[in-house]
C-alpha positions in Angstrom: 141.8 87.7 243.7 140.2 86.2 240.4 137.7 88.7 238.5 134.3 87.3 238.0 131.1 87.9 235.6 127.7 87.8 236.1 125.5 84.9 234.8 122.9 86.8 232.7 121.2 83.7 231.1 120.8 80.1 231.5 119.5 77.5 229.1 119.8 73.7 228.8 120.3 71.8 225.8 122.2 69.3 223.5 125.9 69.3 223.5 128.2 69.1 220.2 129.2 66.4 218.1 125.9 64.9 218.0 126.4 62.6 220.9 123.4 63.8 222.6 124.8 65.0 225.8 122.7 67.3 227.7 124.3 70.5 228.6 123.7 73.6 230.8 124.6 76.8 228.8 125.7 79.7 230.8 125.8 83.6 229.4 128.4 85.9 231.1 130.8 88.1 229.8 129.2 88.3 225.9 130.6 84.3 225.9 128.6 81.0 226.5 130.0 78.4 228.9 128.4 75.1 228.2 128.8 72.8 231.1 127.8 69.0 230.1 125.6 67.1 232.4 123.3 64.3 233.0 120.1 63.6 232.0 118.7 64.1 235.6 121.3 67.1 236.3 119.7 68.3 233.0 116.0 67.5 233.9 116.5 69.4 237.4 117.6 72.5 236.1 115.2 72.4 233.8 112.4 71.8 236.4 113.9 74.8 238.0 113.8 77.0 235.0 110.4 76.2 234.5 108.6 77.1 237.6 106.4 74.3 237.9 105.5 73.1 241.5 105.7 69.2 242.0 103.5 67.8 244.7 106.6 66.6 247.0 109.5 68.6 246.8 112.5 67.4 244.9 116.1 67.3 246.1 117.3 70.8 245.0 113.8 72.1 246.4 114.3 70.7 249.5 117.8 71.7 250.0 116.9 75.3 249.6 113.7 74.8 251.8 116.0 73.3 254.9 118.3 76.2 254.4 115.8 78.9 254.9 113.9 76.9 257.5 117.1 77.2 259.5 117.5 80.8 259.1 119.6 81.0 256.1 119.3 81.8 252.5 121.2 80.9 249.1 123.3 83.9 248.8 125.2 83.2 245.6 126.9 80.4 243.1 130.3 80.7 242.1 131.6 78.5 239.1 135.2 79.2 239.6 137.8 76.5 238.8 138.2 74.1 235.9 140.7 71.7 235.8 141.0 68.8 233.8 137.9 69.0 232.1 135.9 69.3 235.3 134.0 72.1 236.6 134.1 73.1 240.4 131.5 75.7 242.0 131.0 76.8 245.3 127.8 77.8 247.3 127.4 80.2 249.3 124.8 80.5 252.1 124.5 83.0 254.7 123.0 82.5 258.3 120.8 85.2 260.0 121.0 84.8 263.9 120.0 87.6 266.4 120.9 90.1 263.6 123.9 89.0 262.8 125.2 87.3 259.5 127.5 84.2 259.4 128.8 83.2 255.9 129.3 79.9 254.9 130.8 78.0 251.5 130.2 74.8 250.3 131.8 72.9 247.2 129.4 71.6 244.7 129.1 70.4 241.3 128.1 73.1 239.2 124.8 71.2 237.8 123.8 71.1 241.2 125.1 74.8 242.1 122.9 75.9 239.2 119.9 73.8 240.1 119.7 75.6 243.5 120.2 78.6 242.5 117.0 78.6 239.7 115.3 77.8 242.4 116.5 80.2 245.3 116.5 83.1 242.6 119.7 83.9 243.7 122.9 85.3 241.6 125.3 83.1 239.6 129.0 84.1 238.8 131.7 82.8 236.5 135.7 83.3 237.3 137.6 84.9 234.4 139.7 82.2 234.3 137.0 79.9 233.7 135.3 81.8 231.1 138.7 82.5 229.2 139.5 78.4 229.3 136.1 77.7 228.1 134.1 80.1 227.2 132.6 80.0 223.5 131.8 82.9 221.4 127.7 83.4 220.5 128.7 82.4 216.9 129.4 78.8 218.3 125.9 78.7 220.0 122.6 79.6 218.5 120.1 81.1 220.8 119.0 84.7 222.1 119.4 85.6 225.5 116.8 88.3 225.1 113.7 85.8 224.2 113.4 84.8 227.7 111.5 81.4 228.8 113.0 78.0 229.3 115.2 75.6 227.5 114.6 71.9 227.2 116.8 68.9 226.4 117.0 68.1 222.8 116.4 71.5 221.8 119.2 74.1 221.3 122.6 72.3 219.8 126.1 74.1 220.8 127.6 72.3 217.4 124.9 73.2 214.8 123.2 76.9 214.9 120.2 75.6 212.6 119.4 72.9 215.0 116.9 73.5 218.0 116.0 76.4 219.5 117.6 78.6 222.5 114.1 80.2 223.1 114.7 79.0 226.6 117.4 80.7 227.2 116.6 82.5 231.1 
């Protein structure tokens, strides 16, 4: 069984090479794991981090509400594989019926899994194998996980520590 590291912070920013590609950055095991996402995915994660309510539920909010309404809970998210540059995740759900728990595991895109996790306030883990393959040292990503708050697209940059503000690290 692969060992895992608990994610201690999440930020949304702009990826390296000046391409303006959004990335969600997960901090685990004294490393930062950038996962490149679409603008929509970055916005969904950012909105979840901000905690700002919407008049109508967004997709990830709806999923959490439906799971809860049917007696379940989002138990955790695992970023557990990396193949040919693509990350893979699992969404762990527990349903309680008459005092008994039943566990379910669903394959998910990491961006969707993280967007659900920030709304459900559940833990996120990353396999050591994934961190070993794609993690970056803190010197390559400029932010302070102690600052709190929310990051934003267009803020932090992975390739230029002098640009942006990683105060959004949660």
